[in-house]
C-alpha positions as CSV (number, residue, x, y, z in Angstrom):
1,M,119.3,102.4,102.5
2,A,121.1,99.9,103.9
3,D,124.4,98.9,102.2
4,D,123.8,95.8,99.6
5,K,127.1,93.9,99.7
6,S,126.9,94.4,103.7
7,F,123.6,93.9,104.6
8,D,122.5,94.4,108.0
9,V,119.2,92.4,109.4
10,N,119.1,94.2,111.9
11,M,119.2,97.5,110.4
12,F,117.0,96.6,108.0
13,L,114.4,96.1,111.1
14,K,114.7,99.5,112.5
15,R,113.8,101.0,109.1
16,H,111.0,100.0,109.3
17,L,110.2,100.6,113.2
18,I,111.4,104.2,113.6
19,V,109.0,106.2,110.9
20,K,108.3,109.1,112.6
21,S,104.7,110.6,111.4
22,W,102.0,107.8,110.3
23,A,100.1,110.4,109.0
24,N,102.8,111.6,106.7
25,Y,103.9,108.0,106.0
26,R,103.9,107.1,102.2
27,Q,106.9,104.3,101.5
28,L,110.1,102.6,102.2
29,E,112.9,102.3,99.6
30,Y,114.1,99.2,98.6
31,T,117.1,97.5,96.5
32,K,116.5,94.2,94.4
33,S,120.0,93.0,96.6
34,E,118.9,93.5,99.4
35,L,115.1,92.2,99.1
36,I,117.3,89.3,97.8
37,Q,119.7,88.7,100.6
38,L,116.1,88.9,102.8
39,I,115.1,86.0,101.7
40,D,117.8,83.8,101.6
41,L,118.0,85.0,105.0
42,V,114.8,83.5,106.4
43,T,113.9,80.7,103.8
44,P,116.3,78.7,106.3
45,A,114.0,80.0,109.6
46,L,110.9,79.0,107.8
47,K,112.6,75.5,107.1
48,E,112.3,75.0,110.4
49,D,108.6,75.3,110.8
50,N,107.7,72.5,108.3
51,S,104.0,72.4,107.2
52,L,102.8,72.2,110.8
53,A,104.2,74.5,112.6
54,Q,103.6,74.6,116.9
55,I,104.3,77.3,119.8
56,S,103.1,77.7,123.4
57,P,100.7,80.3,124.5
58,P,100.4,83.6,125.5
59,V,100.4,84.7,122.1
60,T,98.6,86.6,120.1
61,I,96.6,85.9,116.2
62,V,96.8,88.3,114.1
63,G,94.0,87.3,110.2
64,D,95.0,89.0,106.9
65,I,96.9,92.5,106.9
66,H,96.9,92.6,103.2
67,G,99.4,95.7,102.6
68,Q,98.4,98.0,105.3
69,F,101.5,98.5,107.1
70,H,100.3,101.5,109.5
71,D,98.2,98.7,111.0
72,L,100.3,96.1,111.0
73,I,102.8,98.2,113.1
74,R,99.5,98.7,115.5
75,I,99.2,94.8,115.9
76,L,102.9,94.5,116.7
77,N,103.1,97.1,119.8
78,Y,99.8,96.4,120.9
79,N,99.2,94.2,124.2
80,V,102.9,94.7,125.3
81,P,103.5,92.8,128.5
82,K,102.7,95.0,132.3
83,D,105.6,94.9,133.1
84,D,107.4,96.0,130.3
85,A,104.9,99.1,129.9
86,K,105.7,100.0,133.8
87,K,109.4,100.0,132.9
88,K,108.4,101.9,129.6
89,S,111.0,99.8,127.6
90,G,109.0,97.3,126.2
91,Y,107.9,96.3,122.1
92,G,105.1,94.0,121.8
93,F,107.1,93.0,118.3
94,C,110.3,91.8,120.5
95,N,108.2,91.2,123.6
96,N,104.9,88.7,122.8
97,R,104.6,85.7,120.5
98,F,103.1,85.5,117.2
99,V,101.2,83.5,114.4
100,F,100.4,85.3,111.7
101,L,97.4,83.9,109.5
102,G,98.7,84.8,106.4
103,D,97.5,87.7,103.3
104,Y,101.0,90.0,104.5
105,V,100.4,90.9,100.8
106,D,98.2,92.3,97.8
107,R,95.0,94.5,98.4
108,G,96.9,97.2,100.4
109,S,99.3,99.7,98.4
110,H,102.4,98.5,100.9
111,S,102.8,95.1,100.7
112,I,106.9,94.9,100.3
113,E,106.8,97.1,103.7
114,C,104.3,94.7,104.7
115,I,106.1,91.0,104.0
116,S,109.5,92.5,104.3
117,L,109.0,93.0,107.8
118,M,107.3,90.3,108.9
119,F,110.1,88.1,107.4
120,A,113.1,90.1,109.1
121,L,111.1,89.5,112.4
122,K,111.2,86.5,111.9
123,I,115.0,86.3,111.1
124,I,115.7,88.2,113.7
125,Y,113.5,86.4,116.7
126,Q,112.3,83.6,115.0
127,T,111.0,81.8,117.7
128,N,109.1,84.1,118.6
129,Y,106.9,84.5,115.1
130,I,105.2,82.0,113.1
131,L,104.0,83.1,109.7
132,L,101.4,80.9,108.2
133,R,100.8,80.8,104.4
134,G,97.7,82.9,102.7
135,N,96.3,81.7,99.7
136,H,97.6,85.2,98.4
137,E,100.8,83.7,99.6
138,T,101.2,82.0,96.2
139,R,101.7,82.6,92.5
140,A,98.8,83.2,90.8
141,I,97.0,85.0,93.4
142,N,99.7,87.6,94.5
143,Y,100.3,88.1,89.7
144,A,97.0,88.6,90.2
145,Y,96.2,91.0,92.8
146,G,98.7,93.7,93.3
147,F,102.4,92.1,95.0
148,R,103.8,91.8,91.7
149,E,102.6,95.0,90.2
150,E,104.2,96.5,93.4
151,L,107.1,95.2,93.6
152,V,107.3,96.2,89.6
153,N,106.7,99.6,89.9
154,R,109.4,100.5,92.1
155,L,111.8,97.9,91.1
156,G,111.2,98.4,88.1
157,P,110.5,95.4,85.6
158,A,113.5,93.4,85.7
159,D,114.4,93.5,89.0
160,G,110.7,93.7,90.3
161,K,109.7,90.6,88.0
162,E,113.0,88.9,89.6
163,V,112.5,89.7,93.7
164,W,108.7,88.8,92.8
165,E,109.9,84.9,91.6
166,K,112.1,85.3,94.7
167,F,109.3,85.8,96.7
168,N,107.3,83.1,95.5
169,E,109.6,80.4,96.2
170,V,110.1,81.5,99.9
171,F,106.6,81.2,99.8
172,A,106.4,77.6,99.4
173,Y,108.0,76.9,102.6
174,M,105.9,79.0,105.1
175,P,104.0,76.7,107.3
176,L,100.7,75.6,106.4
177,A,98.9,75.4,110.1
178,C,99.9,75.9,113.6
179,L,98.6,74.2,116.9
180,V,99.0,76.2,119.3
181,G,99.5,75.4,123.1
182,E,97.9,71.9,121.7
183,K,94.2,73.1,122.0
184,I,94.0,75.5,119.0
185,L,94.8,74.7,115.2
186,C,95.6,78.1,113.3
187,M,95.1,78.0,109.3
188,H,94.1,80.5,106.7
189,G,91.6,79.0,105.5
190,G,89.9,76.3,106.7
191,I,89.1,72.8,107.8
192,S,89.0,69.4,105.2
193,P,87.6,66.7,104.1
194,R,91.1,65.0,104.0
195,L,92.6,65.9,107.5
196,N,91.8,63.5,110.0
197,T,94.5,63.2,112.0
198,L,97.4,66.3,112.6
199,E,100.1,63.7,111.3
200,D,97.9,64.3,107.7
201,I,99.5,68.5,107.4
202,K,102.7,67.5,109.0
203,N,103.2,65.0,106.0
204,I,102.9,67.7,103.7
205,D,105.9,67.8,102.4
206,H,107.8,70.9,101.5
207,P,109.2,73.4,99.7
208,L,105.1,73.0,97.6
209,F,105.0,75.6,95.0
210,E,101.5,74.5,93.4
211,I,99.3,74.6,96.6
212,G,96.7,73.0,93.9
213,N,98.8,69.8,93.7
214,D,97.4,68.7,97.1
215,S,94.5,69.1,98.6
216,L,94.6,68.9,101.8
217,A,96.6,72.2,102.0
218,Q,94.4,73.7,99.1
219,D,91.1,73.4,101.7
220,L,93.9,74.8,104.2
221,L,93.7,78.0,102.5
222,W,91.2,77.8,100.5
223,A,88.0,76.6,102.0
224,D,85.2,78.4,103.9
225,P,82.5,78.2,106.5
226,T,78.9,77.9,105.2
227,D,77.1,80.8,105.3
228,G,74.3,79.3,107.8
229,Q,71.7,79.0,104.8
230,G,70.4,76.0,103.4
231,L,70.2,71.9,104.2
232,I,74.2,71.2,104.5
233,A,74.4,74.0,107.0
234,V,71.7,72.7,109.2
235,S,72.7,69.0,108.8
236,Q,74.4,66.7,111.9
237,T,76.7,64.9,109.5
238,P,80.1,66.6,108.5
239,A,79.5,68.2,104.6
240,Y,82.4,69.9,102.8
241,P,80.4,70.4,99.3
242,K,81.8,72.6,96.6
243,N,83.6,76.0,97.4
244,I,80.9,77.9,94.4
245,V,82.4,81.8,95.5
246,R,85.8,80.9,95.8
247,G,86.0,78.7,92.0
248,L,87.8,76.0,93.8
249,S,88.2,74.0,97.2
250,V,85.5,73.1,100.0
251,V,82.5,74.7,102.3
252,F,82.5,73.1,105.3
253,N,79.4,72.9,108.2
254,E,78.7,73.0,112.2
255,A,79.3,69.7,112.2
256,A,82.5,69.0,110.3
257,V,83.8,71.5,112.1
258,H,82.2,69.4,115.6
259,D,83.8,66.3,113.8
260,T,87.2,67.6,113.4
261,C,88.2,68.9,117.0
262,K,86.6,65.9,118.1
263,R,89.0,63.4,115.9
264,L,91.9,66.3,116.5
265,G,91.5,66.4,120.3
266,I,91.2,70.1,120.2
267,K,89.4,73.0,121.4
268,L,89.5,75.9,119.2
269,I,89.9,76.6,115.1
270,V,91.0,79.9,114.6
271,R,91.2,81.1,110.7
272,A,91.4,84.1,108.3
273,H,90.5,84.7,104.7
274,Q,86.8,86.4,105.0
275,M,86.5,90.0,105.3
276,I,84.9,90.5,109.2
277,P,82.9,93.8,109.6
278,E,83.7,93.4,113.5
279,G,87.3,92.0,112.8
280,F,85.9,88.8,114.1
281,K,82.9,85.8,114.2
282,F,82.2,82.8,116.1
283,F,81.1,79.7,113.6
284,A,80.1,76.2,114.8
285,D,78.9,77.5,119.0
286,Q,82.5,78.8,119.1
287,K,84.4,76.1,118.0
288,L,85.7,77.9,115.0
289,L,86.8,81.8,115.0
290,T,87.1,84.1,112.1
291,I,89.9,86.6,113.3
292,F,90.7,89.4,110.4
293,S,93.1,92.2,111.2
294,A,92.7,95.1,108.2
295,P,90.6,97.5,109.7
296,R,89.2,100.2,107.2
297,Y,90.1,97.1,104.4
298,M,91.4,98.6,101.1
299,N,90.3,101.6,102.5
300,E,86.5,100.9,101.1
301,T,84.9,98.6,103.3
302,D,84.2,100.4,106.9
303,N,84.9,97.6,109.0
304,H,87.0,97.0,112.0
305,G,90.7,94.5,112.4
306,A,90.6,91.9,115.2
307,T,93.2,90.3,117.1
308,L,93.2,87.0,119.1
309,K,95.5,87.1,122.4
310,V,95.6,83.5,123.7
311,E,97.0,83.8,127.9
312,T,99.4,80.6,129.4
313,N,96.1,79.6,131.4
314,G,94.1,79.1,128.7
315,R,92.6,82.5,128.9
316,L,90.9,84.2,125.0
317,S,90.2,87.6,124.8
318,I,89.7,89.7,121.2
319,G,91.8,92.9,120.6
320,R,90.0,95.4,118.3
321,L,92.0,97.7,116.0
322,R,89.4,100.8,114.9
323,N,89.3,102.3,111.6
324,M,92.3,105.2,111.4
325,K,91.3,106.2,107.8
326,A,88.8,108.4,105.6
327,L,86.4,106.2,104.6
328,H,87.0,106.2,100.7
329,P,84.5,108.3,99.2
330,N,83.3,105.5,96.4
331,V,82.1,102.6,98.9
332,A,82.5,99.3,97.2
333,A,81.5,95.6,98.1
334,D,84.1,93.1,99.3
335,E,86.5,91.8,96.6
336,I,86.5,88.2,97.5
337,T,89.8,86.7,96.3
338,R,88.5,83.4,93.4
339,G,91.3,80.7,92.8
340,D,89.7,81.4,89.2
341,D,91.7,84.5,88.8
342,M,95.0,82.5,87.0
343,P,97.2,85.1,84.8
344,S,96.3,84.9,81.3
345,G,99.3,87.1,80.1
346,A,97.3,90.8,81.3
347,K,96.4,91.5,84.6
348,V,93.4,89.3,85.6
349,A,89.7,91.3,86.7
350,K,89.1,91.1,90.0
351,K,85.6,89.9,90.5
352,K,82.7,90.7,93.0
353,S,81.3,88.6,95.7
354,N,79.6,89.1,99.6
355,S,81.7,88.0,102.1
356,M,80.5,87.0,105.4
357,T,78.3,90.1,107.3
358,V,76.9,88.4,110.4
359,S,78.8,89.7,113.3
360,A,79.9,87.8,116.2
361,S,76.9,86.1,118.8
362,K,78.1,85.4,122.2
363,S,80.9,88.1,122.2
364,S,79.7,90.6,120.3
365,S,79.5,92.6,124.3
366,S,83.3,93.3,123.6
367,S,82.8,95.1,120.3
368,N,80.1,97.7,120.7
369,S,81.7,100.7,121.7
370,H,83.6,102.8,118.9
371,G,86.4,105.4,119.6
372,K,88.7,106.7,116.9
373,G,92.0,105.6,117.0
374,K,92.0,103.4,119.5
375,N,92.4,99.6,120.5
376,K,90.2,97.8,122.6
377,S,90.0,94.0,123.8
378,G,87.1,92.2,125.6
379,S,87.3,88.9,127.5
380,I,85.6,85.7,125.8
381,G,86.4,83.2,128.1
382,T,89.2,80.2,128.9
383,L,89.3,77.1,127.2
């Protein structure tokens, strides 16, 4: 472990990247002191991004990670630039730009490793990493869905609780959306009836400790597209009814997506927040794309993961992560996170619901081959 009195973030990063055998990987060891110092170092870097971060292509957009550290490492070293690959000196994590759409913690068994690695990368390669806030980077949710419990189990009750509080303090500074190349708007959840201009996002003050205090922020972290059924889904008028499945925020129809893209002057909306069997799914005539980057989710769902690569010339391509782990014998339905799962002394029981399960339409041809332990990409067009 690192010496707490002389915390070296570069050595801390190296510890997360040099595990020799991923097949036998278990977990890293941490102390309260080094995690608090890590948080103190990343806080000013996150403050500089404001509520609406901006980045230029080329960039890789990544969806939910949920404590799946091995898959995070795969993503970070995927799509190494060709020139660097030829020299055998390139590593994706330091040569590529990334936008992560949130939900680094909870569900999976290595939330501490995932968020610690992301914070270390943000500190060292500040302008190459945009780390958006997900709904699991909120105090009430990561109390109920595993992050707090993981910290307590590994650091002890007193230290674990203190570090958990510190993590949630810095989560309040994470940006809520990102504009890629001025044409792609990214967020964790979805759009909102309160989103009239990009300035509306910029005007959300940091730090934002309670998401429920700002309706636009809540929608950016929680909203979902409609499931394609009912009169609202086919209506030509933008609609934002209540999100009954989540217990808070809204759902939005295709007309709302088209209306938002036109008003904001953007070409595409990219979000995460929902488990997708193929790893990605288009909506509203390919104006909205859902990306989910945790394959074999919770080791209970037989899904693929995916990322979106945006080239300098506007070319878009999907990178897919294959299932590498054996499926748990007791396969369960996707457990969708509900906003009314709030702490009440004891750990809240998780509620189950069906998630979106329709595969991508036009681009499904890029996701039909199933190779074990391999990544595959497919072009989906140009903006």
